[in-house]
KEMARTOR-80591 format. One record per residue (C-alpha): residue in one letter; x, y, z. Coordinates in steps of 0.02 Angstrom, whole numbers, plus 50000, padded with zeros to 5 digits. Example, Ala and Ser with C-alpha at 12.3 -4.5 7.8 and 13.67 -1.06 7.14 Angstrom:
2
a506154977550390
s506844994750357
***
This chain:
507
m414144815645537
r415244814145382
l415324797645288
e416334791945140
n415344789444979
k415564784744797
l416884771644840
t417334757144727
l417714740744818
l419284733244744
g419424718344860
a419364711845039
t420524702345153
g420134690445294
i421134683145438
e420974664545462
d420664660045643
r421094641645654
l421554629445791
q423334625045828
e424014608645764
g423574593545869
v422174601345972
p420804588645923
e421964573845956
s422484580946124
i420704583846183
e420194566446126
a421634558846224
l421194568946380
q419394563046371
k419974544946358
a421034548146512
g419454551846612
i419624570746610
k418024580546583
i418294596246481
w417474613246498
m417744627146371
l417644645046433
t417724658046296
g417214675846261
d416654671546083
k414834671846032
q413794656046040
e413914650645858
t415804652745853
a416044643546018
v414994628745962
n415904627545796
i417584627445885
a416954614046006
y416504602745860
a418114606645767
c419214601545914
k418164585845951
l417564592646117
l415824589046051
e415414574345938
p414174574745793
d413034562445884
d412984572446046
k411334579946098
l411644598446127
f410724607646265
i410794626746257
l410504637646409
n410084655146344
t408854664146457
q408534681946510
s407934679046689
k408384668646841
d406694659846848
a406804654746666
c408574648246695
e408024637646843
m406534630546748
l407584626346594
m408934617546698
s407604607246786
t406854602046620
i408534596946549
l408964587146707
k407344577346699
e407644573046516
l409424567246550
q408874556746697
k407474548946597
n408564544646447
n409954537446553
h408804525646652
t409504531246820
s408614529846984
p408344545547091
e409574540347226
q410944538847095
v410554556047026
s410614567247179
l412264574347231
s412874572247408
e412574586147533
d414294593647510
l414274591047321
c415804579847328
q415024565547229
p414264568247058
p412914556346997
v413374539446927
h413454539246738
q412844523946648
h413534517346484
l411724516846430
g410834532246362
l411234548146269
r412864557846266
a412534576146302
g413414592746287
l412944608946373
v413104626646301
i412774641346417
t412884659746375
g413694673146482
k412024680846532
t411324664146587
l412964659746673
e412724675146781
f411104667546848
a411824649946865
l413254656246972
q412064663347101
e412064653547264
s410274647147246
l410634639147075
q412424633247099
r411964615747157
q410754612947014
f412014619646888
l413394607946949
e412204593146947
l411744597146767
t413544598646711
a413944581946792
w412754573746667
c413604581646516
q415114575346424
a415724593146392
v415224610746442
v415424626246334
c415274643246418
c415204656646283
q415224675746297
a416024673646469
t416964687846550
p418674685146634
l417814686746803
q416524673446758
k417914661646703
s418754662846872
e417084661046962
v416694644946867
v418384637546913
k418164642947094
l416404635447099
v416964618247038
r418514618347146
s417634623047308
h416004613447291
l416624597447208
r418264597847304
v419304591647159
m420964596447083
t420844610446954
l422014615146813
a421774630646706
i422654634346544
g422534650146440
d423524660846318
g422944678646350
a422804692146481
n420944688346503
d421404670946565
v422534676946706
s421184677346840
m420624659646796
i422414653146797
q422744660746968
v421154653547045
a421484635546989
d422584623447085
i423784622646938
g423944635946805
i424714633446632
g425084647546511
i425284645946324
s426584657546250
g426014664446084
q425314679345993
e424204684246139
g425694690046241
m426574683646396
q425334688646532
a424624671046550
v426374663546553
m426964675446688
a425474671246799
s425564652246774
d426464638046860
f427004629846697
a427214636646521
i427044627446356
s427214633446176
q425694624446104
f424124616346172
r424574599146103
h425994597946230
l424704597346370
s424304579046333
k426114573846362
l426244585146515
l424754576546597
l424754558846528
v426634555746536
h427464567546659
g425914568346769
h425864549346782
w427734548046814
c427684561746946
y426254553447041
t427094536347036
r428774543247090
l428074553147236
s426974538747295
n428354525847295
m429634537847368
i428494541647515
l428154523147543
y430024519747538
f430364533047671
f429084525047786
y429744507647748
k431584510847785
n431274520847944
v430014508648016
a431174494047979
y432664502548061
v431754509548212
n431004492448249
l432764485248256
l433104496848402
f431434491848479
w431804473148474
y433474476248558
q432594483848709
f431934466648757
f433744461048783
c434364476548875
g432944478349000
f432184493248908
s433624503948968
g433634514348809
t435344507948759
s435664508448572
m436354492748492
t437304502648360
d438494517148372
y437734534548375
w438654539548218
v437864524948126
l436154531148182
i436544548648121
f437184543047951
f435774530547920
n434614543547838
l435974556147798
l437124544747700
f436734526147694
t434944527247630
s434914544647552
a435304540047372
p433934527047331
p432414538147362
v433214552847271
i433664542447118
y431964533947119
g431024550247140
v431934558346993
l432254544646866
e430944531046891
k429874527246738
d428684512946772
v427944513846596
s428744521446441
a428144537946370
e427614529646207
t426484517346297
l425704530846407
m425314541446254
q424564526646161
l423514521446312
p422794537146394
e421704525746502
l423224522446611
y423074540146679
t421554534746780
s422684525046898
g423244541746967
q421474548246980
k421014532947083
s422614534347189
e423044516247152
a424894518547195
y424554525547370
l423024517047437
p422784514147625
l423004495547593
t424654498647504
f425254509247649
w424864496247781
i425604482147677
t427214492247664
l427254494947852
f426914476547885
d428314471947765
a429504483747856
f428964476548023
y429274458847962
q430974463047888
s431524471248052
l431114454848141
v432144444948016
c433604457048018
f433684456548208
f433324438548258
v434174429248115
p435894437148151
y435564436848339
y435304418148348
t436834414748239
w437944424248364
i438174439448249
h437644454648350
m436694465948232
l438054473248122
v437004470347966
v435884485647969
i435444488847790
g436034473147701
s437494475147584
i437524493947560
v439314498047518
s439324514847604
y438864506847769
f440314494547764
l441544507747708
f441044519247850
v441084505647983
l442774499147924
a443544516447925
f442714521048089
g443254504848172
a445044506848114
m445284524848169
c444184526648323
v445194518548464
t444304525948615
c442594531048549
n440984528948648
p441624518248794
p441274505148854
s440604499048685
n442224501948592
p441994498748403
y443864497248372
w444234483348243
i442534474748272
m441954475248091
q443624468748027
e443474453648142
h441714449648084
m442194450647900
l443504437247930
d442134425247989
p441274415547845
r439654414847945
f439514433647928
y439264432447739
l438064417947759
v437004428447879
c437004443047757
v436334432347614
l435114422547723
t434394437847808
t434144447047644
c433274432347560
i432104428747706
a431674447147728
l431244449947544
l430374433147515
p428594439047559
r428764454247445
f429354443647298
i427944431147325
y426674445347327
r427394452747167
v427344435847078
l425544432447130
q425014450047083
g425804449046911
s425124431546877
l423374431646952
f422734449646961
p423864461346860
s423404479746860
p423344489946698
i425024497646745
l425834480446760
r425104475346593
a425774491346515
k427514487646584
h427534471346486
l427134480946326
d428774490446342
r429734474146322
l428964470746151
t429594476445983
p428734491745906
e427684480845790
e427174468945929
r426764483546045
t425664491845913
e424694475545891
a424554473146080
v423884490946104
k422604487745966
n422024471746052
w421964480946220
r420794494146150
e419674481146066
t419564471746231
g419104487946320
k417704491446196
m417034473846219
d417044476046409
q416034492146388
i414744483146280
v414574469046407
s414424481546550
k413134491446452
y411954476746432
a412254470646609
d411774487846678
y410254488546565
s409654471346623
a409904476446803
a408914492446775
k407464482946696
s407414470246838
g407464483646971
r409154478447040
r410614490247071
p411904488046933
m413464479346991
s414644491746913
g416404494646968
h416474512646908
s416924525547038
t415674539347075
v416864550047175
s417794564147087
a419614559747088
m420244574746996
m419594590246910
s420604598846779
v420284615146695
t421204618046535
s421084628746382
y421604627746204
a422124643046108
a421734647245928
e423234653945835
q422464671145831
g420924668345935
n420454670146117
v419794653246170
t419954645346339
v419554627546389
c419134621846565
e419254603446602
t418704593646751
a418784575446789
f417394572346912
n416914556346822
s417964545346714
d416514535446641
m415464546346528
p414004540246422
q414614534346254
t413034532546149
s411704543746079
g411254551145916
m410254566845931
a411054582745871
g412494586345755
p413634600945724
p412834616845662
k412804619245476
d413354635145393
***
């Protein structure tokens, strides 16, 4: 072997491996939105932990548990020890700790107790992913605010995502910037690639592409919220308009001996979904913004409404159907008993009247014996026709307006409160958001002491926090020249907020 010798060192250069701009703020916002974050990286343990502290994935007061073992038995014993300590410090009863048989429900987190983070090495992760330890591993991660998997191979990254997705049955999102993240991105429900110095492999394999990690917060908190709200209300509207119209035909059967005769022309039936009512759901599904982007970014907590499916609950669905059922009764019997025979089908939609007027003027011998020739023109000359239109619309919509008024006055949801913020000036909105956050912190303090008192007295805490995983996201942040991947999952939106055990490692 030949080696250089007698060299004089003139200097050295180093490459700074730093986070992209806005990464800590984005991760902090995602955690406030109820999204639990996992970091999967191939870096060594010390580097991974330092990055986790730098991007605020871990806080200085978090107690850090490190899983670094060389055998399966040692891994199982260490996970059991950590679980017992977490359960003891969080004052949780055994029935609240155990996962359900199908691992769909993580344990209930209390506001009381320590805030923990878990670091697991690639070697130990190999043992934890074995079938006999998977349940215990997932139960342990459910107790931790964040999970850092260091020295992980691309295959292990995809196996972790697959494990959480299949056993917890939650939505997964993976984001990466390099070729070693492709397998993880493809396994997740939604894959996001970051275009940068690591190449375009991750972008080509992903569902969405962004230029920097900080754009993920707007993608989820703003566009994710809007997309969920639009889809939910558009689906409800489709059910509403079809149930209301079909029931009109049903009520008519009582007056035609259930002969199957339609009370409207067949062309009107055809154009009802194709033309008359096609524009509202499309416009609503594309352009609706229930809360402004600025408010959604300032209040990440509003994202939890989508995790809890508040816009499309079973109760909301049945209320919508009942409303459609009621409106069909009004639209049929109010015109019927004022001697106007069901020409008002969808209120005052202009396209309907234009079509009927043109059809009635041109079609002289259509659909005998019920000839529509000049029928609509005759009705529009009768003043009672316009009275029926106004009266029917008001009576049909009255229950919905009353419900909206009572909801906004007596039990407004966070989304309704956020809508009112958009009407304020920028200065007033900033002050209102500040008061909102202070009120939220006070509620957490009250809930904390209420849960603690209940635990001391042996009663079950009366907490309204959900224990079911609503969503699991897997995401990654990229260093400008590094190879870091973050996995995030939201299987609990209420993580412990207090503890003061371990701090960031010191150089």
